[in-house]
PARO-526741 format. One line per field, with one value per atom (N, C-alpha, C, O): atom name; x, y, z; residue in one letter; residue number from 0. Coordinates in pm, whole numbers, plus 32768, in hexadecimal, padded with zeros to 4 digits. Layout:
<rs>
at (CA,...)
c1 (X,...)
c2 (Y,...)
c3 (Z,...)
aa (A,...)
i (NUM,...)
</rs>
This chain:
<rs>
at (N,CA,C,O,N,CA,C,O,N,CA,C,O,N,CA,C,O,N,CA,C,O,N,CA,C,O,N,CA,C,O,N,CA,C,O,N,CA,C,O,N,CA,C,O,N,CA,C,O,N,CA,C,O,N,CA,C,O,N,CA,C,O,N,CA,C,O,N,CA,C,O,N,CA,C,O,N,CA,C,O,N,CA,C,O,N,CA,C,O,N,CA,C,O,N,CA,C,O,N,CA,C,O,N,CA,C,O,N,CA,C,O,N,CA,C,O,N,CA,C,O,N,CA,C,O,N,CA,C,O,N,CA,C,O,N,CA,C,O,N,CA,C,O,N,CA,C,O,N,CA,C,O,N,CA,C,O,N,CA,C,O,N,CA,C,O,N,CA,C,O,N,CA,C,O,N,CA,C,O,N,CA,C,O,N,CA,C,O,N,CA,C,O,N,CA,C,O,N,CA,C,O,N,CA,C,O,N,CA,C,O,N,CA,C,O,N,CA,C,O,N,CA,C,O,N,CA,C,O,N,CA,C,O,N,CA,C,O,N,CA,C,O,N,CA,C,O,N,CA,C,O,N,CA,C,O,N,CA,C,O,N,CA,C,O,N,CA,C,O,N,CA,C,O,N,CA,C,O,N,CA,C,O,N,CA,C,O,N,CA,C,O,N,CA,C,O,N,CA,C,O,N,CA,C,O,N,CA,C,O,N,CA,C,O,N,CA,C,O,N,CA,C,O,N,CA,C,O,N,CA,C,O,N,CA,C,O,N,CA,C,O,N,CA,C,O,N,CA,C,O,N,CA,C,O,N,CA,C,O,N,CA,C,O,N,CA,C,O,N,CA,C,O,N,CA,C,O,N,CA,C,O,N,CA,C,O,N,CA,C,O,N,CA,C,O,N,CA,C,O,N,CA,C,O,N,CA,C,O,N,CA,C,O,N,CA,C,O,N,CA,C,O,N,CA,C,O,N,CA,C,O,N,CA,C,O,N,CA,C,O,N,CA,C,O,N,CA,C,O,N,CA,C,O,N,CA,C,O,N,CA,C,O,N,CA,C,O,N,CA,C,O,N,CA,C,O,N,CA,C,O,N,CA,C,O,N,CA,C,O,N,CA,C,O,N,CA,C,O,N,CA,C,O,N,CA,C,O,N,CA,C,O,N,CA,C,O,N,CA,C,O,N,CA,C,O,N,CA,C,O,N,CA,C,O)
c1 (03CC,03CB,03F4,03C7,044B,047A,0417,03F0,03EF,0390,03DF,042D,03C9,0410,03BC,0341,03FD,03B3,0380,0345,0396,0367,0332,034E,02E8,02AC,030B,031B,034C,03B4,0387,03D1,0314,02EB,02DA,02FA,02A9,0299,031F,032D,0380,0406,0445,0482,0435,046D,042F,0477,03AE,036B,039D,03B4,03AE,03DF,046C,048C,04C1,0549,054B,059A,04F4,04EB,04C2,04FE,045D,042F,049B,04AF,04E2,054C,05BF,0603,05D7,0647,0628,0684,05AA,0587,05CC,0606,05C9,060F,06A5,06DE,06E3,0772,0789,07E8,0732,073D,072C,0775,06CC,06B4,072D,0753,0769,07E0,0856,08A7,0860,08CF,08C9,0931,0854,0846,086C,0884,0871,0897,092F,0970,0968,09FA,0A2F,09EC,0AA7,0AE7,0B0C,0B3D,0AF6,0B17,0BA7,0BE2,0BE0,0C69,0C64,0C46,0C83,0C7A,0CD9,0CB7,0D4E,0DAE,0D74,0D7B,0D3B,0CFB,0C81,0C67,0C36,0BC1,0BE3,0B97,0C55,0C81,0C96,0C8D,0CB3,0CC9,0C46,0C47,0BD6,0B56,0AF0,0A79,0B1D,0AC1,0A99,0A50,0AC7,0AAD,0A18,09F4,09C4,0935,08F4,0885,0935,08FE,0924,08D3,09A3,09D8,099A,09A1,095E,091C,08AB,088A,086E,0802,0827,081B,0854,086F,08F2,090E,0943,09C5,09C7,0A31,0955,094D,08FF,0889,0941,0904,0885,0888,0815,0797,0753,06F8,077A,0741,06AD,0682,0660,05D3,05BA,05F8,0560,053E,04BB,046D,04A3,0427,03D4,036B,0403,03B9,03BA,0425,0350,02C8,0284,0219,02BE,028B,0302,036E,02EF,035C,0369,0308,03DE,03FA,0490,04DD,04B9,0547,0576,0531,05EA,0623,064F,0690,062C,0652,06E8,072C,0717,07A3,07B5,0766,081D,0837,08BE,08D8,0915,0996,0982,0940,09BB,09AD,092E,0915,08DD,0861,0885,08F0,082C,083F,084A,07F0,08B8,08D1,0862,0838,082F,07C1,0745,06FD,072D,06BC,06D1,0673,074B,0768,0752,0714,0783,0770,06DB,06AC,0690,0600,05B9,0563,05DC,059D,05BB,0561,0638,065A,0611,05E3,0606,05BB,0528,04EB,04F1,0464,044F,03E8,04AF,04A5,04AC,0460,0508,051A,049C,0477,045C,03E5,0367,0301,036B,02F5,02A4,023E,02D2,028B,0291,0233,02FE,030A,02FB,032F,02B5,0297,02D7,029C,034D,038F,03D1,042E,03A4,03D4,046C,04A5,04AD,053F,0585,05E0,055B,059B,057D,05D2,0507,04E7,0540,0571,0557,05AD,063D,0680,066C,06F6,0703,0760,06A7,06AD,06A3,06E0,0657,0648,06CD,06DF,0729,07AC,0811,0880,07EC,0849,0839,07CA,08AA,08A7,089D,08AA,0887,0885,090B,0910,0978,09FF,0A12,0A4B,09E1,09EA,09A0,09D3,0928,08D9,0922,0926,095C,09A4,0A20,0A3E,0A66,0ADD,0AB7,0AF7,0A4F,0A22,09F4,0A11,09AD,097E,09F4,09F1,0A5B,0AD2,0B16,0B45,0B1D,0B5C,0B0A,0B3F,0A8A,0A37,0A18,09F5,0A24,0A08,0A79,0A69,0AE9,0B5A,0B33,0AF5,0B58,0B3A,0B96,0C0A,0B60,0BAE,0BA8,0BD5,0B72,0B64,0AF2,0A85,0B0B,0AA4,0A73,0AC2,09F0,09B3,0945,093E,08F0,0888,0834,0822,0801,07B0,0722,06F4,06DD,0652,05F6,057C)
c2 (921A,92A9,92EF,92CB,9352,939C,940C,9457,9415,947C,94F3,94E6,9569,95E3,962E,9631,966B,96B2,973B,9785,975E,97DE,97CC,9767,982B,9829,9870,98EA,9825,985A,98D1,9934,98D0,9947,99C2,9A32,99AF,9A20,9A5B,9AD5,9A05,9A33,9A7D,9AE6,9A47,9A87,9B11,9B70,9B1E,9B9F,9C03,9C78,9BD5,9C2C,9C5D,9CD1,9C05,9C2D,9C92,9CF0,9C80,9CDD,9D67,9DCB,9D6E,9DED,9E2F,9EA8,9DE2,9E19,9E4E,9EAC,9E15,9E3F,9EB9,9EF6,9EE0,9F51,9FD3,A015,9FFD,A078,A073,A0D7,A002,9FF4,A004,A046,9FC7,9FD2,A064,A094,A0AA,A136,A18C,A1E5,A172,A1BE,A1A0,A1F8,A126,A100,A14B,A15C,A177,A1BE,A252,A293,A288,A312,A31C,A2DC,A36C,A375,A3B5,A407,A38E,A3C9,A459,A476,A4B2,A53E,A55C,A520,A5BA,A5E7,A67D,A6CF,A69F,A72A,A786,A7FA,A754,A7A6,A7C4,A836,A760,A776,A7D1,A826,A7BF,A812,A8A4,A8FB,A8C1,A94B,A991,AA0B,A943,A97B,A98D,A9C1,A962,A965,A9C3,A9BA,AA1C,AA6D,AAF1,AB3F,AB0D,AB8E,ABB2,AC24,AB54,AB72,AB76,ABAA,AB40,AB3E,ABBC,ABF6,ABE3,AC4D,ACD5,AD2E,ACE8,AD67,AD87,ADFC,AD23,AD38,ACFF,AD43,AC80,AC3D,AC69,AC47,ACB4,ACE0,AD6F,ADA2,ADB1,AE3D,AE45,AE21,AE74,AE7F,AED4,AF47,AE9C,AEE5,AEFF,AF52,AEBB,AED2,AEB0,AE4C,AF02,AEE8,AEEB,AF3A,AE97,AE98,AEE2,AEF3,AF0D,AF52,AF05,AF33,AE8F,AE40,ADAF,AD7C,AD6B,AD95,ADE4,AE1E,ADE8,AE3A,AE62,AE29,AEC4,AEF2,AE94,AE80,AE5D,AE09,AE00,AE15,ADE0,ADCF,AD49,ACE3,AD49,ACD0,AC74,ACA1,ABF4,AB99,AB7D,AB7F,AB64,AB40,AAAF,AA59,AA93,AA08,A9D7,A95F,AA33,AA0A,A9BF,A9F0,A946,A8F4,A8A1,A856,A8AE,A85F,A7CC,A7AD,A774,A6E4,A6C7,A6EA,A686,A66E,A61F,A646,A5B1,A56A,A5C2,A5B2,A61D,A679,A6D4,A6ED,A706,A75E,A714,A749,A698,A649,A636,A649,A611,A5FA,A679,A675,A6E9,A768,A78A,A7B2,A779,A795,A739,A764,A6BA,A65B,A684,A679,A6B3,A6DD,A75C,A76B,A7B9,A82F,A804,A834,A7AA,A77C,A736,A74A,A6E6,A69B,A6F0,A6CA,A763,A7B7,A7A1,A7E2,A743,A72D,A7A9,A7C5,A7F3,A874,A8DF,A8D1,A94A,A9AD,AA34,AA88,AA47,AACA,AAD6,AA8B,AB33,AB3A,AB42,AAFC,AB94,ABA1,AB21,AAF3,AAE7,AA6B,A9F8,A9A1,A9F7,A98C,A994,A92E,AA0D,AA1E,A9F7,A9B7,AA1D,A9FB,A964,A928,A927,A896,A848,A7DE,A87A,A835,A827,A7CD,A881,A87E,A824,A811,A7ED,A79E,A708,A6D5,A6C3,A631,A5FC,A649,A57A,A53E,A552,A569,A548,A55B,A5EB,A604,A64C,A6D9,A6EF,A733,A6B6,A6C5,A68A,A6C7,A614,A5D2,A624,A630,A65B,A6AC,A72C,A750,A770,A7EA,A7CC,A818,A75D,A737,A718,A73C,A6D7,A6B9,A73B,A748,A79A,A81C,A869,A891,A87E,A8CC,A882,A8C1,A7FF,A7B1,A7AF,A778,A7EB,A7F0,A843,A8AC,A812,A860,A8DA,A8D4,A945,A9C0,AA17,AA8A,A9E6,AA36,AA97,AA6F,AB15,AB7C,ABB5,ABDD,ABB9,ABFB,AC56,AC70,AC86,ACE5,ACB2,AC3A,AD10,ACEC,ACCE,ACFC,AC81,AC5C,ACCC,ACC0)
c3 (2C4B,2C37,2CB8,2D25,2CAB,2D20,2D3D,2CE4,2DBA,2DE3,2E18,2E76,2DDC,2E06,2E6C,2E62,2ECF,2F37,2F08,2F57,2E8A,2E56,2DC9,2D88,2D9B,2D17,2CB7,2CBE,2C5D,2C06,2BB2,2BAD,2B6F,2B22,2B7C,2B52,2BF4,2C50,2C79,2C82,2C93,2CB7,2C42,2C54,2BC9,2B52,2B3F,2B1F,2B52,2B43,2BAC,2B8E,2C27,2C92,2C74,2C8C,2C42,2C1E,2BAD,2BAE,2B4C,2ADC,2B0D,2AE6,2B61,2B97,2BEB,2BE2,2C3C,2C90,2C3C,2C67,2BC8,2B73,2B1F,2AE9,2B11,2ABC,2AE4,2A8D,2B64,2B86,2B67,2B3C,2B7D,2B5F,2ACA,2AA0,2A79,29E7,29BC,2966,29F8,29D4,29F7,29AB,2A6B,2A92,2A37,2A1B,2A09,29B2,292D,28EC,2903,2885,2891,282C,290A,291E,291F,2971,28C4,28C1,2941,2980,2966,29DC,29BA,294D,2A18,2A03,2A23,2A7D,29DB,29ED,2A0E,29B8,2A8B,2AB8,2A6B,2A51,2A46,29FA,2970,2941,2930,28AD,28BD,2868,292A,2944,2953,2928,2991,29A3,291D,2914,28B5,2830,27E2,2773,281C,27D8,281A,27FD,2870,28C0,287F,28BD,2806,27C9,27C9,27E8,27A7,279E,2828,2836,288C,2914,2963,29AA,2954,29A9,298E,29E4,2919,28FB,295A,296D,2995,29F6,2A7F,2AE5,2A81,2B00,2B3E,2BB1,2AF6,2B2B,2B5B,2B7F,2B5D,2B87,2C0A,2C0F,2C71,2CF6,2CF0,2CC4,2D1D,2D26,2CA0,2C9A,2C36,2BB1,2BAD,2BE7,2B67,2B50,2ABA,2A72,2A8C,29FE,29EA,2A48,2970,2951,28EA,28C0,28C2,2860,288A,28AA,288E,286B,28DA,28C3,294F,29BD,2A12,2A06,2A68,2ABE,2B35,2B7F,2B48,2BBD,2BCF,2B71,2C48,2C64,2C2D,2C3A,2BF1,2BB8,2C2B,2C89,2C24,2C91,2C95,2C2F,2D0C,2D20,2CF5,2D1B,2CA6,2C80,2CB2,2CB3,2CDD,2D15,2D96,2DF1,2DA0,2E17,2E18,2E76,2DAF,2DA5,2D8C,2D57,2DB0,2D9D,2D07,2CBA,2CDD,2C4E,2C09,2B9D,2C44,2C01,2BED,2B8B,2C4A,2C3D,2BC4,2B77,2BB3,2B41,2ABD,2A61,2AB5,2A3B,2A21,29B0,2A87,2A78,2A4C,29F3,2A87,2A62,29D0,2986,29A5,291A,28BA,2851,28DF,288C,2881,2817,28EF,28EF,289E,285D,28A1,284B,27B9,2765,279A,2710,26DC,2668,272F,2704,2706,26CC,2748,2753,27D1,27E6,2827,28A6,28FE,2949,28F6,293A,28CF,2860,28F1,288B,28A9,28EC,2879,287A,27F2,27D4,27A0,2716,2707,26B3,2756,274A,2772,272D,27E3,2811,27B2,279F,2777,2719,269E,266E,266C,25F7,2617,25C6,268D,26B5,26C6,2691,270E,2727,26A5,2698,2644,25C5,257B,252A,2599,2555,259C,256A,2610,2660,2649,263E,2641,263C,26CB,272A,26D9,275F,27A4,281D,2759,2792,27BF,2829,276F,2797,281B,2875,2826,28A1,2918,2983,2906,2974,299B,2A12,2939,2956,299F,2A02,2971,29B5,2A43,2A9F,2A54,2AD9,2B35,2BAB,2B00,2B51,2B7A,2BEB,2B1F,2B3E,2BA6,2C0E,2B89,2BE5,2C66,2CCA,2C66,2CDD,2D43,2DB0,2D21,2D7F,2DFA,2DED,2E6F,2EE7,2EE9,2EC1,2F19,2F23,2EA8,2EAC,2E39,2DC1,2DD5,2DFC,2DBC,2DD6,2D51,2CFC,2D42,2CCF,2D02,2D7A,2CAB,2CD1,2D46,2D58,2D95,2E09,2DDE,2D76,2E30,2E12,2E38,2E27)
aa (M,M,M,M,I,I,I,I,K,K,K,K,M,M,M,M,P,P,P,P,F,F,F,F,H,H,H,H,L,L,L,L,P,P,P,P,G,G,G,G,V,V,V,V,A,A,A,A,A,A,A,A,A,A,A,A,L,L,L,L,L,L,L,L,V,V,V,V,A,A,A,A,A,A,A,A,L,L,L,L,P,P,P,P,V,V,V,V,H,H,H,H,A,A,A,A,L,L,L,L,A,A,A,A,Q,Q,Q,Q,T,T,T,T,P,P,P,P,A,A,A,A,G,G,G,G,D,D,D,D,A,A,A,A,V,V,V,V,A,A,A,A,G,G,G,G,A,A,A,A,Q,Q,Q,Q,K,K,K,K,T,T,T,T,Q,Q,Q,Q,M,M,M,M,C,C,C,C,S,S,S,S,G,G,G,G,C,C,C,C,H,H,H,H,G,G,G,G,I,I,I,I,E,E,E,E,G,G,G,G,W,W,W,W,R,R,R,R,T,T,T,T,A,A,A,A,F,F,F,F,P,P,P,P,E,E,E,E,V,V,V,V,Y,Y,Y,Y,Q,Q,Q,Q,V,V,V,V,P,P,P,P,R,R,R,R,I,I,I,I,G,G,G,G,G,G,G,G,Q,Q,Q,Q,N,N,N,N,A,A,A,A,P,P,P,P,Y,Y,Y,Y,I,I,I,I,V,V,V,V,K,K,K,K,A,A,A,A,L,L,L,L,Q,Q,Q,Q,E,E,E,E,Y,Y,Y,Y,K,K,K,K,S,S,S,S,G,G,G,G,E,E,E,E,R,R,R,R,S,S,S,S,H,H,H,H,P,P,P,P,S,S,S,S,M,M,M,M,R,R,R,R,A,A,A,A,I,I,I,I,A,A,A,A,A,A,A,A,S,S,S,S,L,L,L,L,S,S,S,S,D,D,D,D,K,K,K,K,D,D,D,D,M,M,M,M,A,A,A,A,D,D,D,D,L,L,L,L,A,A,A,A,A,A,A,A,Y,Y,Y,Y,Y,Y,Y,Y,G,G,G,G,Q,Q,Q,Q,S,S,S,S,G,G,G,G,L,L,L,L,K,K,K,K,T,T,T,T,A,A,A,A,V,V,V,V,K,K,K,K)
i (0,0,0,0,1,1,1,1,2,2,2,2,3,3,3,3,4,4,4,4,5,5,5,5,6,6,6,6,7,7,7,7,8,8,8,8,9,9,9,9,10,10,10,10,11,11,11,11,12,12,12,12,13,13,13,13,14,14,14,14,15,15,15,15,16,16,16,16,17,17,17,17,18,18,18,18,19,19,19,19,20,20,20,20,21,21,21,21,22,22,22,22,23,23,23,23,24,24,24,24,25,25,25,25,26,26,26,26,27,27,27,27,28,28,28,28,29,29,29,29,30,30,30,30,31,31,31,31,32,32,32,32,33,33,33,33,34,34,34,34,35,35,35,35,36,36,36,36,37,37,37,37,38,38,38,38,39,39,39,39,40,40,40,40,41,41,41,41,42,42,42,42,43,43,43,43,44,44,44,44,45,45,45,45,46,46,46,46,47,47,47,47,48,48,48,48,49,49,49,49,50,50,50,50,51,51,51,51,52,52,52,52,53,53,53,53,54,54,54,54,55,55,55,55,56,56,56,56,57,57,57,57,58,58,58,58,59,59,59,59,60,60,60,60,61,61,61,61,62,62,62,62,63,63,63,63,64,64,64,64,65,65,65,65,66,66,66,66,67,67,67,67,68,68,68,68,69,69,69,69,70,70,70,70,71,71,71,71,72,72,72,72,73,73,73,73,74,74,74,74,75,75,75,75,76,76,76,76,77,77,77,77,78,78,78,78,79,79,79,79,80,80,80,80,81,81,81,81,82,82,82,82,83,83,83,83,84,84,84,84,85,85,85,85,86,86,86,86,87,87,87,87,88,88,88,88,89,89,89,89,90,90,90,90,91,91,91,91,92,92,92,92,93,93,93,93,94,94,94,94,95,95,95,95,96,96,96,96,97,97,97,97,98,98,98,98,99,99,99,99,100,100,100,100,101,101,101,101,102,102,102,102,103,103,103,103,104,104,104,104,105,105,105,105,106,106,106,106,107,107,107,107,108,108,108,108,109,109,109,109,110,110,110,110,111,111,111,111,112,112,112,112,113,113,113,113,114,114,114,114,115,115,115,115,116,116,116,116,117,117,117,117,118,118,118,118)
</rs>
């Protein structure tokens, strides 16, 4: 019998755990900024107006999303869609978006130099 210097089930488990983030990233569609630019109608009404403030559900300044990190935008939209983030308007908008729509919008808004509403 050949004696191995490592425990095979332990190595297999470590490889599986290490591969999980890669597998999760592989499921996220690649974003297309050109396609995203065609999908901004529901975003630009608030995020495209300099200094815009909303009055529902409370008064606050709309956050800037232009130049924001694309993975952050996707995660935020997913959280609005799932209800982890609670903003009624954003939840309704996110609920209408597919994973590809989210990735495209994130690619568009994630471009450096893109300017939208101020924080």
